[in-house]
PDBQT receptor file of N, H, CA, C and O in Angstrom, charges set to zero:
ATOM      1  N   UNK A   1      91.603  95.190  96.145  1.00  0.00    +0.000 N 
ATOM      2  CA  UNK A   1      91.007  93.458  96.766  1.00  0.00    +0.000 C 
ATOM      3  C   UNK A   1      91.193  93.001  97.428  1.00  0.00    +0.000 C 
ATOM      4  O   UNK A   1      92.137  93.058  98.216  1.00  0.00    +0.000 OA
ATOM      5  N   UNK A   2      90.493  92.473  97.369  1.00  0.00    +0.000 N 
ATOM      6  H   UNK A   2      89.726  92.427  96.729  1.00  0.00    +0.000 HD
ATOM      7  CA  UNK A   2      90.461  91.425  99.141  1.00  0.00    +0.000 C 
ATOM      8  C   UNK A   2      91.163  90.095  98.716  1.00  0.00    +0.000 C 
ATOM      9  O   UNK A   2      90.612  89.240  98.022  1.00  0.00    +0.000 OA
ATOM     10  N   UNK A   3      92.213  90.023  99.117  1.00  0.00    +0.000 N 
ATOM     11  H   UNK A   3      92.660  90.717  99.681  1.00  0.00    +0.000 HD
ATOM     12  CA  UNK A   3      93.013  88.927  99.552  1.00  0.00    +0.000 C 
ATOM     13  C   UNK A   3      92.770  88.091  99.784  1.00  0.00    +0.000 C 
ATOM     14  O   UNK A   3      91.627  88.078 100.240  1.00  0.00    +0.000 OA
ATOM     15  N   UNK A   4      93.578  86.447  99.730  1.00  0.00    +0.000 N 
ATOM     16  H   UNK A   4      94.507  86.457  99.359  1.00  0.00    +0.000 HD
ATOM     17  CA  UNK A   4      92.861  85.470 100.076  1.00  0.00    +0.000 C 
ATOM     18  C   UNK A   4      92.799  85.180 101.697  1.00  0.00    +0.000 C 
ATOM     19  O   UNK A   4      92.274  84.140 102.094  1.00  0.00    +0.000 OA
ATOM     20  N   UNK A   5      93.572  86.516 102.986  1.00  0.00    +0.000 N 
ATOM     21  H   UNK A   5      93.998  87.361 102.664  1.00  0.00    +0.000 HD
ATOM     22  CA  UNK A   5      93.717  86.436 104.514  1.00  0.00    +0.000 C 
ATOM     23  C   UNK A   5      92.577  87.308 105.223  1.00  0.00    +0.000 C 
ATOM     24  O   UNK A   5      92.279  87.395 106.415  1.00  0.00    +0.000 OA
ATOM     25  N   UNK A   6      91.979  87.993 103.960  1.00  0.00    +0.000 N 
ATOM     26  H   UNK A   6      92.221  87.922 102.992  1.00  0.00    +0.000 HD
ATOM     27  CA  UNK A   6      90.643  88.958 103.971  1.00  0.00    +0.000 C 
ATOM     28  C   UNK A   6      91.410  90.232 104.342  1.00  0.00    +0.000 C 
ATOM     29  O   UNK A   6      90.936  91.152 105.009  1.00  0.00    +0.000 OA
ATOM     30  N   UNK A   7      92.918  90.173 103.724  1.00  0.00    +0.000 N 
ATOM     31  H   UNK A   7      93.303  89.426 103.182  1.00  0.00    +0.000 HD
ATOM     32  CA  UNK A   7      93.146  91.652 103.894  1.00  0.00    +0.000 C 
ATOM     33  C   UNK A   7      92.852  92.383 102.356  1.00  0.00    +0.000 C 
ATOM     34  O   UNK A   7      93.012  91.733 101.323  1.00  0.00    +0.000 OA
ATOM     35  N   UNK A   8      92.391  93.847 102.344  1.00  0.00    +0.000 N 
ATOM     36  H   UNK A   8      92.261  94.375 103.183  1.00  0.00    +0.000 HD
ATOM     37  CA  UNK A   8      92.404  94.634 101.193  1.00  0.00    +0.000 C 
ATOM     38  C   UNK A   8      93.846  95.482 100.534  1.00  0.00    +0.000 C 
ATOM     39  O   UNK A   8      94.488  96.400 101.044  1.00  0.00    +0.000 OA
ATOM     40  N   UNK A   9      94.000  94.936  99.517  1.00  0.00    +0.000 N 
ATOM     41  H   UNK A   9      93.478  94.190  99.102  1.00  0.00    +0.000 HD
ATOM     42  CA  UNK A   9      95.932  94.744  99.220  1.00  0.00    +0.000 C 
ATOM     43  C   UNK A   9      95.247  96.015  97.770  1.00  0.00    +0.000 C 
ATOM     44  O   UNK A   9      94.104  95.930  97.320  1.00  0.00    +0.000 OA
ATOM     45  N   UNK A  10      96.085  96.865  97.398  1.00  0.00    +0.000 N 
ATOM     46  H   UNK A  10      97.013  96.934  97.764  1.00  0.00    +0.000 HD
ATOM     47  CA  UNK A  10      95.888  97.423  96.305  1.00  0.00    +0.000 C 
ATOM     48  C   UNK A  10      96.662  97.013  95.190  1.00  0.00    +0.000 C 
ATOM     49  O   UNK A  10      97.197  95.948  95.496  1.00  0.00    +0.000 OA
ATOM     50  N   UNK A  11      97.018  97.407  93.872  1.00  0.00    +0.000 N 
ATOM     51  H   UNK A  11      96.583  98.272  93.623  1.00  0.00    +0.000 HD
ATOM     52  CA  UNK A  11      98.098  96.958  92.700  1.00  0.00    +0.000 C 
ATOM     53  C   UNK A  11      98.873  96.440  92.778  1.00  0.00    +0.000 C 
ATOM     54  O   UNK A  11      99.085  95.472  92.048  1.00  0.00    +0.000 OA
ATOM     55  N   UNK A  12     100.056  97.022  94.148  1.00  0.00    +0.000 N 
ATOM     56  H   UNK A  12      99.883  97.808  94.742  1.00  0.00    +0.000 HD
ATOM     57  CA  UNK A  12     100.904  96.308  93.876  1.00  0.00    +0.000 C 
ATOM     58  C   UNK A  12     101.667  95.518  95.035  1.00  0.00    +0.000 C 
ATOM     59  O   UNK A  12     102.837  95.252  95.309  1.00  0.00    +0.000 OA
ATOM     60  N   UNK A  13      99.913  95.190  95.781  1.00  0.00    +0.000 N 
ATOM     61  H   UNK A  13      98.962  95.406  95.559  1.00  0.00    +0.000 HD
ATOM     62  CA  UNK A  13     100.398  94.116  97.121  1.00  0.00    +0.000 C 
ATOM     63  C   UNK A  13      99.822  94.861  98.085  1.00  0.00    +0.000 C 
ATOM     64  O   UNK A  13      98.613  94.975  98.285  1.00  0.00    +0.000 OA
ATOM     65  N   UNK A  14     100.794  95.418  98.740  1.00  0.00    +0.000 N 
ATOM     66  H   UNK A  14     101.776  95.326  98.577  1.00  0.00    +0.000 HD
ATOM     67  CA  UNK A  14     100.626  97.015  99.892  1.00  0.00    +0.000 C 
ATOM     68  C   UNK A  14      99.402  96.453 100.208  1.00  0.00    +0.000 C 
ATOM     69  O   UNK A  14      98.752  96.069  99.235  1.00  0.00    +0.000 OA
ATOM     70  N   UNK A  15      98.688  96.231 101.794  1.00  0.00    +0.000 N 
ATOM     71  H   UNK A  15      99.216  96.543 102.584  1.00  0.00    +0.000 HD
ATOM     72  CA  UNK A  15      98.075  96.388 102.754  1.00  0.00    +0.000 C 
ATOM     73  C   UNK A  15      97.187  97.537 102.692  1.00  0.00    +0.000 C 
ATOM     74  O   UNK A  15      97.839  98.281 103.425  1.00  0.00    +0.000 OA
ATOM     75  N   UNK A  16      96.322  98.125 102.400  1.00  0.00    +0.000 N 
ATOM     76  H   UNK A  16      95.792  97.522 101.804  1.00  0.00    +0.000 HD
ATOM     77  CA  UNK A  16      95.279  98.622 102.790  1.00  0.00    +0.000 C 
ATOM     78  C   UNK A  16      94.346  99.011 103.539  1.00  0.00    +0.000 C 
ATOM     79  O   UNK A  16      94.151 100.211 103.736  1.00  0.00    +0.000 OA
ATOM     80  N   UNK A  17      93.460  97.862 104.196  1.00  0.00    +0.000 N 
ATOM     81  H   UNK A  17      93.619  96.888 104.036  1.00  0.00    +0.000 HD
ATOM     82  CA  UNK A  17      93.035  97.352 105.046  1.00  0.00    +0.000 C 
ATOM     83  C   UNK A  17      93.085  96.289 105.444  1.00  0.00    +0.000 C 
ATOM     84  O   UNK A  17      93.203  95.358 104.648  1.00  0.00    +0.000 OA
ATOM     85  N   UNK A  18      93.009  96.060 106.871  1.00  0.00    +0.000 N 
ATOM     86  H   UNK A  18      92.914  96.817 107.518  1.00  0.00    +0.000 HD
ATOM     87  CA  UNK A  18      93.859  94.215 107.639  1.00  0.00    +0.000 C 
ATOM     88  C   UNK A  18      92.331  93.325 107.430  1.00  0.00    +0.000 C 
ATOM     89  O   UNK A  18      92.435  92.127 107.170  1.00  0.00    +0.000 OA
ATOM     90  N   UNK A  19      90.861  93.968 107.556  1.00  0.00    +0.000 N 
ATOM     91  H   UNK A  19      90.777  94.941 107.767  1.00  0.00    +0.000 HD
ATOM     92  CA  UNK A  19      90.223  93.471 107.569  1.00  0.00    +0.000 C 
ATOM     93  C   UNK A  19      88.636  93.742 106.641  1.00  0.00    +0.000 C 
ATOM     94  O   UNK A  19      87.632  93.765 107.353  1.00  0.00    +0.000 OA
ATOM     95  N   UNK A  20      88.527  93.846 105.831  1.00  0.00    +0.000 N 
ATOM     96  H   UNK A  20      89.342  93.827 105.253  1.00  0.00    +0.000 HD
ATOM     97  CA  UNK A  20      87.799  93.756 104.400  1.00  0.00    +0.000 C 
ATOM     98  C   UNK A  20      86.409  94.990 105.339  1.00  0.00    +0.000 C 
ATOM     99  O   UNK A  20      86.073  94.500 106.417  1.00  0.00    +0.000 OA
ATOM    100  N   UNK A  21      86.032  95.719 105.169  1.00  0.00    +0.000 N 
ATOM    101  H   UNK A  21      86.306  96.117 104.293  1.00  0.00    +0.000 HD
ATOM    102  CA  UNK A  21      84.971  96.753 105.624  1.00  0.00    +0.000 C 
ATOM    103  C   UNK A  21      85.175  97.830 106.589  1.00  0.00    +0.000 C 
ATOM    104  O   UNK A  21      84.538  98.844 106.874  1.00  0.00    +0.000 OA
ATOM    105  N   UNK A  22      86.572  97.146 107.125  1.00  0.00    +0.000 N 
ATOM    106  H   UNK A  22      87.089  96.323 106.894  1.00  0.00    +0.000 HD
ATOM    107  CA  UNK A  22      86.621  97.076 108.901  1.00  0.00    +0.000 C 
ATOM    108  C   UNK A  22      88.599  97.086 108.839  1.00  0.00    +0.000 C 
ATOM    109  O   UNK A  22      89.410  96.597 108.052  1.00  0.00    +0.000 OA
ATOM    110  N   UNK A  23      88.724  97.921 110.123  1.00  0.00    +0.000 N 
ATOM    111  H   UNK A  23      88.065  98.317 110.762  1.00  0.00    +0.000 HD
ATOM    112  CA  UNK A  23      89.503  98.251 110.760  1.00  0.00    +0.000 C 
ATOM    113  C   UNK A  23      90.046  97.468 111.098  1.00  0.00    +0.000 C 
ATOM    114  O   UNK A  23      91.151  97.180 110.639  1.00  0.00    +0.000 OA
ATOM    115  N   UNK A  24      89.284  96.640 112.312  1.00  0.00    +0.000 N 
ATOM    116  H   UNK A  24      88.386  96.874 112.685  1.00  0.00    +0.000 HD
ATOM    117  CA  UNK A  24      89.692  95.317 113.463  1.00  0.00    +0.000 C 
ATOM    118  C   UNK A  24      89.396  96.104 114.091  1.00  0.00    +0.000 C 
ATOM    119  O   UNK A  24      89.105  95.459 115.098  1.00  0.00    +0.000 OA
ATOM    120  N   UNK A  25      89.160  97.418 114.406  1.00  0.00    +0.000 N 
ATOM    121  H   UNK A  25      89.396  97.942 113.588  1.00  0.00    +0.000 HD
ATOM    122  CA  UNK A  25      89.837  98.209 115.731  1.00  0.00    +0.000 C 
ATOM    123  C   UNK A  25      88.197  98.641 116.471  1.00  0.00    +0.000 C 
ATOM    124  O   UNK A  25      87.455  99.347 115.787  1.00  0.00    +0.000 OA
ATOM    125  N   UNK A  26      87.686  98.141 117.968  1.00  0.00    +0.000 N 
ATOM    126  H   UNK A  26      88.289  97.568 118.523  1.00  0.00    +0.000 HD
ATOM    127  CA  UNK A  26      86.878  98.646 118.356  1.00  0.00    +0.000 C 
ATOM    128  C   UNK A  26      86.947 100.156 119.298  1.00  0.00    +0.000 C 
ATOM    129  O   UNK A  26      87.307 100.403 120.448  1.00  0.00    +0.000 OA
ATOM    130  N   UNK A  27      86.548 100.772 118.463  1.00  0.00    +0.000 N 
ATOM    131  H   UNK A  27      86.255 100.570 117.528  1.00  0.00    +0.000 HD
ATOM    132  CA  UNK A  27      86.547 101.968 118.854  1.00  0.00    +0.000 C 
ATOM    133  C   UNK A  27      85.682 102.491 120.293  1.00  0.00    +0.000 C 
ATOM    134  O   UNK A  27      86.052 103.524 120.851  1.00  0.00    +0.000 OA
ATOM    135  N   UNK A  28      85.109 102.101 120.559  1.00  0.00    +0.000 N 
ATOM    136  H   UNK A  28      84.809 101.262 120.106  1.00  0.00    +0.000 HD
ATOM    137  CA  UNK A  28      84.213 101.816 121.851  1.00  0.00    +0.000 C 
ATOM    138  C   UNK A  28      85.283 101.801 122.852  1.00  0.00    +0.000 C 
ATOM    139  O   UNK A  28      85.481 102.707 123.662  1.00  0.00    +0.000 OA
ATOM    140  N   UNK A  29      86.011 100.637 122.742  1.00  0.00    +0.000 N 
ATOM    141  H   UNK A  29      85.850  99.901 122.084  1.00  0.00    +0.000 HD
ATOM    142  CA  UNK A  29      87.578 100.179 123.515  1.00  0.00    +0.000 C 
ATOM    143  C   UNK A  29      88.719 100.915 123.653  1.00  0.00    +0.000 C 
ATOM    144  O   UNK A  29      89.472 100.473 124.520  1.00  0.00    +0.000 OA
ATOM    145  N   UNK A  30      89.095 101.894 123.080  1.00  0.00    +0.000 N 
ATOM    146  H   UNK A  30      88.484 102.254 122.375  1.00  0.00    +0.000 HD
ATOM    147  CA  UNK A  30      89.748 102.716 123.101  1.00  0.00    +0.000 C 
ATOM    148  C   UNK A  30      90.450 103.567 123.725  1.00  0.00    +0.000 C 
ATOM    149  O   UNK A  30      89.670 104.412 124.166  1.00  0.00    +0.000 OA
ATOM    150  N   UNK A  31      91.624 103.840 124.039  1.00  0.00    +0.000 N 
ATOM    151  H   UNK A  31      92.258 103.154 123.681  1.00  0.00    +0.000 HD
ATOM    152  CA  UNK A  31      91.720 105.122 124.856  1.00  0.00    +0.000 C 
ATOM    153  C   UNK A  31      91.443 106.033 124.557  1.00  0.00    +0.000 C 
ATOM    154  O   UNK A  31      91.539 106.802 125.514  1.00  0.00    +0.000 OA
ATOM    155  N   UNK A  32      91.103 106.516 123.695  1.00  0.00    +0.000 N 
ATOM    156  H   UNK A  32      91.025 105.892 122.917  1.00  0.00    +0.000 HD
ATOM    157  CA  UNK A  32      90.462 108.342 122.934  1.00  0.00    +0.000 C 
ATOM    158  C   UNK A  32      89.673 108.086 123.979  1.00  0.00    +0.000 C 
ATOM    159  O   UNK A  32      90.243 108.509 124.985  1.00  0.00    +0.000 OA
ATOM    160  N   UNK A  33      88.405 107.491 124.300  1.00  0.00    +0.000 N 
ATOM    161  H   UNK A  33      87.942 107.147 123.483  1.00  0.00    +0.000 HD
ATOM    162  CA  UNK A  33      87.154 108.059 124.871  1.00  0.00    +0.000 C 
ATOM    163  C   UNK A  33      87.599 108.608 125.888  1.00  0.00    +0.000 C 
ATOM    164  O   UNK A  33      87.683 109.782 125.527  1.00  0.00    +0.000 OA
ATOM    165  N   UNK A  34      87.987 108.552 127.050  1.00  0.00    +0.000 N 
ATOM    166  H   UNK A  34      87.918 107.599 127.344  1.00  0.00    +0.000 HD
ATOM    167  CA  UNK A  34      88.056 109.463 127.762  1.00  0.00    +0.000 C 
ATOM    168  C   UNK A  34      89.003 109.730 128.105  1.00  0.00    +0.000 C 
ATOM    169  O   UNK A  34      89.438 109.711 129.257  1.00  0.00    +0.000 OA
ATOM    170  N   UNK A  35      89.815 110.224 126.532  1.00  0.00    +0.000 N 
ATOM    171  H   UNK A  35      89.461 110.240 125.596  1.00  0.00    +0.000 HD
ATOM    172  CA  UNK A  35      91.765 111.479 126.577  1.00  0.00    +0.000 C 
ATOM    173  C   UNK A  35      90.430 112.860 126.195  1.00  0.00    +0.000 C 
ATOM    174  O   UNK A  35      90.131 113.825 126.899  1.00  0.00    +0.000 OA
ATOM    175  N   UNK A  36      90.128 112.637 125.463  1.00  0.00    +0.000 N 
ATOM    176  H   UNK A  36      90.371 111.853 124.891  1.00  0.00    +0.000 HD
ATOM    177  CA  UNK A  36      88.619 113.610 124.943  1.00  0.00    +0.000 C 
ATOM    178  C   UNK A  36      87.588 114.081 125.232  1.00  0.00    +0.000 C 
ATOM    179  O   UNK A  36      86.935 113.969 124.195  1.00  0.00    +0.000 OA
ATOM    180  N   UNK A  37      86.682 114.769 126.305  1.00  0.00    +0.000 N 
ATOM    181  H   UNK A  37      87.212 114.860 127.148  1.00  0.00    +0.000 HD
ATOM    182  CA  UNK A  37      85.945 114.765 127.091  1.00  0.00    +0.000 C 
ATOM    183  C   UNK A  37      84.636 115.077 125.943  1.00  0.00    +0.000 C 
ATOM    184  O   UNK A  37      83.489 114.716 126.206  1.00  0.00    +0.000 OA
ATOM    185  N   UNK A  38      84.871 115.557 125.077  1.00  0.00    +0.000 N 
ATOM    186  H   UNK A  38      85.803 115.850 124.864  1.00  0.00    +0.000 HD
ATOM    187  CA  UNK A  38      84.097 115.549 124.063  1.00  0.00    +0.000 C 
ATOM    188  C   UNK A  38      83.239 114.076 123.742  1.00  0.00    +0.000 C 
ATOM    189  O   UNK A  38      82.040 113.825 123.861  1.00  0.00    +0.000 OA
ATOM    190  N   UNK A  39      84.211 113.357 123.357  1.00  0.00    +0.000 N 
ATOM    191  H   UNK A  39      85.185 113.561 123.261  1.00  0.00    +0.000 HD
ATOM    192  CA  UNK A  39      83.362 111.810 122.969  1.00  0.00    +0.000 C 
ATOM    193  C   UNK A  39      83.345 111.136 124.276  1.00  0.00    +0.000 C 
ATOM    194  O   UNK A  39      83.368 109.930 124.032  1.00  0.00    +0.000 OA
ATOM    195  N   UNK A  40      83.321 111.300 125.338  1.00  0.00    +0.000 N 
ATOM    196  H   UNK A  40      83.302 112.280 125.536  1.00  0.00    +0.000 HD
ATOM    197  CA  UNK A  40      83.074 110.872 126.468  1.00  0.00    +0.000 C 
ATOM    198  C   UNK A  40      81.570 111.337 126.671  1.00  0.00    +0.000 C 
ATOM    199  O   UNK A  40      80.683 110.488 126.585  1.00  0.00    +0.000 OA
ATOM    200  N   UNK A  41      81.272 112.610 126.927  1.00  0.00    +0.000 N 
ATOM    201  H   UNK A  41      81.992 113.300 126.997  1.00  0.00    +0.000 HD
ATOM    202  CA  UNK A  41      79.301 113.228 127.023  1.00  0.00    +0.000 C 
ATOM    203  C   UNK A  41      78.865 112.427 125.462  1.00  0.00    +0.000 C 
ATOM    204  O   UNK A  41      77.734 111.939 125.477  1.00  0.00    +0.000 OA
ATOM    205  N   UNK A  42      79.308 112.332 124.725  1.00  0.00    +0.000 N 
ATOM    206  H   UNK A  42      80.226 112.728 124.712  1.00  0.00    +0.000 HD
ATOM    207  CA  UNK A  42      78.797 111.856 123.077  1.00  0.00    +0.000 C 
ATOM    208  C   UNK A  42      78.129 110.503 123.413  1.00  0.00    +0.000 C 
ATOM    209  O   UNK A  42      77.072 109.934 123.139  1.00  0.00    +0.000 OA
ATOM    210  N   UNK A  43      79.136 110.279 124.066  1.00  0.00    +0.000 N 
ATOM    211  H   UNK A  43      79.995 110.741 124.289  1.00  0.00    +0.000 HD
ATOM    212  CA  UNK A  43      79.175 108.733 124.509  1.00  0.00    +0.000 C 
ATOM    213  C   UNK A  43      78.235 108.023 125.447  1.00  0.00    +0.000 C 
ATOM    214  O   UNK A  43      77.658 106.936 125.421  1.00  0.00    +0.000 OA
ATOM    215  N   UNK A  44      78.303 109.187 126.410  1.00  0.00    +0.000 N 
ATOM    216  H   UNK A  44      78.772 110.070 126.432  1.00  0.00    +0.000 HD
ATOM    217  CA  UNK A  44      76.948 109.449 127.491  1.00  0.00    +0.000 C 
ATOM    218  C   UNK A  44      75.951 109.505 127.192  1.00  0.00    +0.000 C 
ATOM    219  O   UNK A  44      75.158 108.813 127.830  1.00  0.00    +0.000 OA
ATOM    220  N   UNK A  45      75.481 110.266 126.178  1.00  0.00    +0.000 N 
ATOM    221  H   UNK A  45      76.126 110.828 125.660  1.00  0.00    +0.000 HD
ATOM    222  CA  UNK A  45      74.211 110.583 125.523  1.00  0.00    +0.000 C 
ATOM    223  C   UNK A  45      73.755 110.440 124.600  1.00  0.00    +0.000 C 
ATOM    224  O   UNK A  45      72.728 111.074 124.352  1.00  0.00    +0.000 OA
ATOM    225  N   UNK A  46      74.296 109.545 123.656  1.00  0.00    +0.000 N 
ATOM    226  H   UNK A  46      75.129 109.031 123.857  1.00  0.00    +0.000 HD
ATOM    227  CA  UNK A  46      73.661 108.558 122.595  1.00  0.00    +0.000 C 
ATOM    228  C   UNK A  46      72.970 107.522 123.741  1.00  0.00    +0.000 C 
ATOM    229  O   UNK A  46      71.780 107.210 123.700  1.00  0.00    +0.000 OA
ATOM    230  N   UNK A  47      73.990 107.004 124.849  1.00  0.00    +0.000 N 
ATOM    231  H   UNK A  47      74.957 107.257 124.883  1.00  0.00    +0.000 HD
ATOM    232  CA  UNK A  47      73.720 105.681 125.234  1.00  0.00    +0.000 C 
ATOM    233  C   UNK A  47      71.987 106.289 126.269  1.00  0.00    +0.000 C 
ATOM    234  O   UNK A  47      70.908 105.724 126.091  1.00  0.00    +0.000 OA
ATOM    235  N   UNK A  48      72.158 107.336 127.132  1.00  0.00    +0.000 N 
ATOM    236  H   UNK A  48      73.035 107.794 127.277  1.00  0.00    +0.000 HD
ATOM    237  CA  UNK A  48      70.862 107.731 127.383  1.00  0.00    +0.000 C 
ATOM    238  C   UNK A  48      69.815 107.994 126.436  1.00  0.00    +0.000 C 
ATOM    239  O   UNK A  48      68.747 108.112 127.037  1.00  0.00    +0.000 OA
ATOM    240  N   UNK A  49      69.662 108.171 124.866  1.00  0.00    +0.000 N 
ATOM    241  H   UNK A  49      70.530 108.075 124.378  1.00  0.00    +0.000 HD
ATOM    242  CA  UNK A  49      69.010 108.248 123.712  1.00  0.00    +0.000 C 
ATOM    243  C   UNK A  49      68.523 107.149 123.625  1.00  0.00    +0.000 C 
ATOM    244  O   UNK A  49      67.295 107.058 123.612  1.00  0.00    +0.000 OA
ATOM    245  N   UNK A  50      69.234 106.133 123.550  1.00  0.00    +0.000 N 
ATOM    246  H   UNK A  50      70.232 106.207 123.561  1.00  0.00    +0.000 HD
ATOM    247  CA  UNK A  50      69.636 104.493 123.299  1.00  0.00    +0.000 C 
ATOM    248  C   UNK A  50      68.056 103.320 124.435  1.00  0.00    +0.000 C 
ATOM    249  O   UNK A  50      67.295 102.433 124.050  1.00  0.00    +0.000 OA
ATOM    250  N   UNK A  51      68.239 103.959 125.754  1.00  0.00    +0.000 N 
ATOM    251  H   UNK A  51      68.857 104.680 126.066  1.00  0.00    +0.000 HD
ATOM    252  CA  UNK A  51      68.025 103.542 126.338  1.00  0.00    +0.000 C 
ATOM    253  C   UNK A  51      66.236 103.839 126.376  1.00  0.00    +0.000 C 
ATOM    254  O   UNK A  51      65.375 102.960 126.343  1.00  0.00    +0.000 OA
ATOM    255  N   UNK A  52      66.046 105.090 126.442  1.00  0.00    +0.000 N 
ATOM    256  H   UNK A  52      66.746 105.804 126.469  1.00  0.00    +0.000 HD
ATOM    257  CA  UNK A  52      65.192 105.464 126.167  1.00  0.00    +0.000 C 
ATOM    258  C   UNK A  52      64.316 105.067 125.051  1.00  0.00    +0.000 C 
ATOM    259  O   UNK A  52      63.278 104.591 125.509  1.00  0.00    +0.000 OA
ATOM    260  N   UNK A  53      64.334 105.080 123.609  1.00  0.00    +0.000 N 
ATOM    261  H   UNK A  53      65.177 105.467 123.237  1.00  0.00    +0.000 HD
ATOM    262  CA  UNK A  53      63.684 104.171 122.941  1.00  0.00    +0.000 C 
ATOM    263  C   UNK A  53      63.301 102.999 122.572  1.00  0.00    +0.000 C 
ATOM    264  O   UNK A  53      62.380 102.626 121.845  1.00  0.00    +0.000 OA
ATOM    265  N   UNK A  54      64.523 102.171 123.448  1.00  0.00    +0.000 N 
ATOM    266  H   UNK A  54      65.272 102.474 124.038  1.00  0.00    +0.000 HD
ATOM    267  CA  UNK A  54      64.783 100.810 124.033  1.00  0.00    +0.000 C 
ATOM    268  C   UNK A  54      63.504 100.908 125.047  1.00  0.00    +0.000 C 
ATOM    269  O   UNK A  54      62.686 100.069 124.669  1.00  0.00    +0.000 OA
ATOM    270  N   UNK A  55      63.032 101.598 126.165  1.00  0.00    +0.000 N 
ATOM    271  H   UNK A  55      63.697 102.280 126.472  1.00  0.00    +0.000 HD
ATOM    272  CA  UNK A  55      62.164 102.011 126.900  1.00  0.00    +0.000 C 
ATOM    273  C   UNK A  55      60.934 101.916 126.724  1.00  0.00    +0.000 C 
ATOM    274  O   UNK A  55      60.158 101.175 127.329  1.00  0.00    +0.000 OA
ATOM    275  N   UNK A  56      60.605 102.971 125.542  1.00  0.00    +0.000 N 
ATOM    276  H   UNK A  56      61.235 103.573 125.050  1.00  0.00    +0.000 HD
ATOM    277  CA  UNK A  56      59.627 103.149 124.515  1.00  0.00    +0.000 C 
ATOM    278  C   UNK A  56      59.408 101.839 123.453  1.00  0.00    +0.000 C 
ATOM    279  O   UNK A  56      58.478 101.341 122.820  1.00  0.00    +0.000 OA
ATOM    280  N   UNK A  57      59.999 101.742 123.539  1.00  0.00    +0.000 N 
ATOM    281  H   UNK A  57      60.755 102.147 124.054  1.00  0.00    +0.000 HD
ATOM    282  CA  UNK A  57      59.612 100.070 122.617  1.00  0.00    +0.000 C 
ATOM    283  C   UNK A  57      59.768 100.095 121.382  1.00  0.00    +0.000 C 
ATOM    284  O   UNK A  57      59.786  99.050 120.731  1.00  0.00    +0.000 OA
ATOM    285  N   UNK A  58      59.970 101.798 120.596  1.00  0.00    +0.000 N 
ATOM    286  H   UNK A  58      59.956 102.647 121.125  1.00  0.00    +0.000 HD
ATOM    287  CA  UNK A  58      60.894 102.603 119.315  1.00  0.00    +0.000 C 
ATOM    288  C   UNK A  58      61.545 101.390 119.213  1.00  0.00    +0.000 C 
ATOM    289  O   UNK A  58      60.700 100.498 119.140  1.00  0.00    +0.000 OA
ATOM    290  N   UNK A  59      62.544 101.009 119.180  1.00  0.00    +0.000 N 
ATOM    291  H   UNK A  59      63.230 101.734 119.240  1.00  0.00    +0.000 HD
ATOM    292  CA  UNK A  59      63.453 100.000 118.989  1.00  0.00    +0.000 C 
ATOM    293  C   UNK A  59      63.422  98.715 119.727  1.00  0.00    +0.000 C 
ATOM    294  O   UNK A  59      62.942  98.528 120.845  1.00  0.00    +0.000 OA
ATOM    295  N   UNK A  60      64.153  97.628 118.744  1.00  0.00    +0.000 N 
ATOM    296  H   UNK A  60      64.544  97.780 117.836  1.00  0.00    +0.000 HD
ATOM    297  CA  UNK A  60      63.804  96.685 119.781  1.00  0.00    +0.000 C 
ATOM    298  C   UNK A  60      65.195  95.644 119.023  1.00  0.00    +0.000 C 
ATOM    299  O   UNK A  60      65.585  95.376 117.887  1.00  0.00    +0.000 OA
ATOM    300  N   UNK A  61      65.740  95.176 120.990  1.00  0.00    +0.000 N 
ATOM    301  H   UNK A  61      65.424  95.394 121.914  1.00  0.00    +0.000 HD
ATOM    302  CA  UNK A  61      67.347  95.010 120.519  1.00  0.00    +0.000 C 
ATOM    303  C   UNK A  61      67.598  93.396 120.771  1.00  0.00    +0.000 C 
ATOM    304  O   UNK A  61      67.422  92.860 121.865  1.00  0.00    +0.000 OA
ATOM    305  N   UNK A  62      68.095  92.620 119.421  1.00  0.00    +0.000 N 
ATOM    306  H   UNK A  62      68.237  93.055 118.532  1.00  0.00    +0.000 HD
ATOM    307  CA  UNK A  62      67.819  91.239 119.618  1.00  0.00    +0.000 C 
ATOM    308  C   UNK A  62      69.578  90.794 119.961  1.00  0.00    +0.000 C 
ATOM    309  O   UNK A  62      70.581  91.396 119.579  1.00  0.00    +0.000 OA
ATOM    310  N   UNK A  63      69.501  89.741 120.671  1.00  0.00    +0.000 N 
ATOM    311  H   UNK A  63      68.686  89.252 120.981  1.00  0.00    +0.000 HD
ATOM    312  CA  UNK A  63      70.907  89.480 120.753  1.00  0.00    +0.000 C 
ATOM    313  C   UNK A  63      71.871  88.688 119.976  1.00  0.00    +0.000 C 
ATOM    314  O   UNK A  63      71.455  87.639 119.485  1.00  0.00    +0.000 OA
ATOM    315  N   UNK A  64      72.704  88.920 119.848  1.00  0.00    +0.000 N 
ATOM    316  H   UNK A  64      73.042  89.772 120.247  1.00  0.00    +0.000 HD
ATOM    317  CA  UNK A  64      73.500  88.478 118.325  1.00  0.00    +0.000 C 
ATOM    318  C   UNK A  64      74.028  86.878 118.987  1.00  0.00    +0.000 C 
ATOM    319  O   UNK A  64      74.674  86.102 118.284  1.00  0.00    +0.000 OA
TER     320      UNK A  64
């Protein structure tokens, strides 16, 4: 159940999530990205692929 403070709680009131639908952690800003080299390489590869898609016009990015 989503409570009045936007936390998700189970039937005894224990907090399951601090924000509904998300845990509130920005994964890209955590220290784990540089700790594990495969995550860092994956991020670089996905960034390059995303840039290519934007350059070719296949994907449009709009500021929020």
